[in-house]
Phi, psi and omega in degrees: 000150179273134178288115183293339182268354181290143180293140179273150179285132180245150179264135177299148185308323184252016179291147178297144176275182180299330181280353179098341181279150179284150177291143180281069180209182182088181182294154178295142179237158171298132184100344178291146172272125185229138177258122182252130178251120183277182184296336179257014177085004180284138183261140174229125177252123184229158170257119187294134174227152182301322182254014184281155179216144172257116181257126172227174179290353179258007177131192184238134175244119181277134180299324183294342175288342180264327184299127181098345179277155178284159175304139179087016179278157176241126182231145177272152173267191185295338180261005179087006177279132183276141177233131176273129182248123179220146169291136182296139168288169181303317180296322179294316181297316182299324182280342184248355185285160177299139184239132168263312175246164177300144184267161168277122184295152180307322181296324178282323178299319179297318179292324179296315179300321181282310185291327177276354178057055178285115188242160178300130181091359183289150170262114189238139174247135179233139175205133347271169187279335178058237180260001175093005183296313179291326179303322180300314180293320180293319180296320176296321185288324183282340177072186184288344181262355182270184178213129177239125175243119183253127179258135180216130181288328186256125181294327181291323175295317180300323179297317177296316181298316179300317179297318180294317180294317179294324178297316184290317183271347183082000179192169175274117184301138177292340184274004187238139175220134178253125178251120178271112182162177181278130182303316183299330181268323189269335185299315181300329180279341181271328185225134173288166183300134175072023185252358183254134180276319185219144175231128179241119184248115175241083186210170185290320184227074184296337180296337180292339183253001191293329181292315179288329176296315179299322180292323184281331185289142172285151177305131185089352179293162186247135167249133178234128179249131177250111183231155188267327190243161180293327179293319175297316180301316182296314184292317182292325178295315180292325179293316179299317177299319184292336180290329185071013184256356186229165169291167179297130185292150179240130185241148179200167169222159184238130175238135182243124179242119177282164179233141173272119181232107179211103183062233178270358177275088182240113184202162176294147174297153180289335180243152178212159174270101185267237186286126171239331179180167176258145172249130178233126181237150174206157182245144182286130176280158174293151179305129179085351181283146177240121182294143176303140181293142179260121180281128180229156171289156178301136181213174180275068184269348181278152180208160182240192183297323180296323179291320181297326180301328178290346182265355183293150181306322180295322180286325179293322179095152181219145179283130182247133175240133184287159186297323181297314179295322180293321177297324177296316179297322180294320178295319179297317180295318180294320179295318178294322179295322178297319177297320179296322178296320179296316180295320180295319179296323178295318179294318179297323178297319180294318179296322181293322184277347181287000000 
């Protein structure tokens, strides 16, 4: 029996975790990503440097005044205005990191982890990687024993994502691999049939990849599609039904409404994060299995060629970012990743010498 009064073993604040990355705690180091909240609630996210400074119209805050202080410290700038310094949470980091492509919002990332049932040790496929926001949530969920392979068609987007992930974790996770290429072409060569637990598709036309996804998924595995428009949602749902390889798809969207709470003034915020995308999930049937038919009321479920034309990627539309702006995002991500490596090396050095 274990002695209940025996002292429990504790991990030093900056000791490496099972995944090898340092815990996001302890005093601030050069290279750390820090979120500063000013006197009017405005947020500034900076990477600490020995000679760095934050310039605002309210004065200058020197980075060296923060280095060595604990998380949650308050420091004044040159004009005496106080700033709260905290390491960004995952949601904060995702919203402030450099972007090449549009990100998956934290509210949707949380739902994806739950609805797709991303578990520790899972083998997960993601496409496309975009700026890496969803990859961060997936990597945390699979833990040190899992594996995440992210497919991205554009090498410049993949470069931004790699920088963001390395910045957040302080290193490139051993459990993550980015494949630059088309999922429909590259997935069969990366995974044998029935070896993938979960597939998350964040792309313009996920129905184009559904056949190879079905082949890679293990029986009972989950495919989740994140799409922006109702036309995309309709087409991918009908395609999944038409394959006969999955359970009937389930669709939803998530809206988050904040509340103002101050004394007796309790009311909904005037602004809210409403529609960002639809989530559609389905599970892989066993080979040869036929799902029981679902009885439905008569509806306008038939469609013709004119309707299908509205579902094409060109008609749905795609967000375009110019090359100059994308190169800037890549430089920002690489610079932040370099700072994270410096901070991680400093923490490992301290743990070694203790």
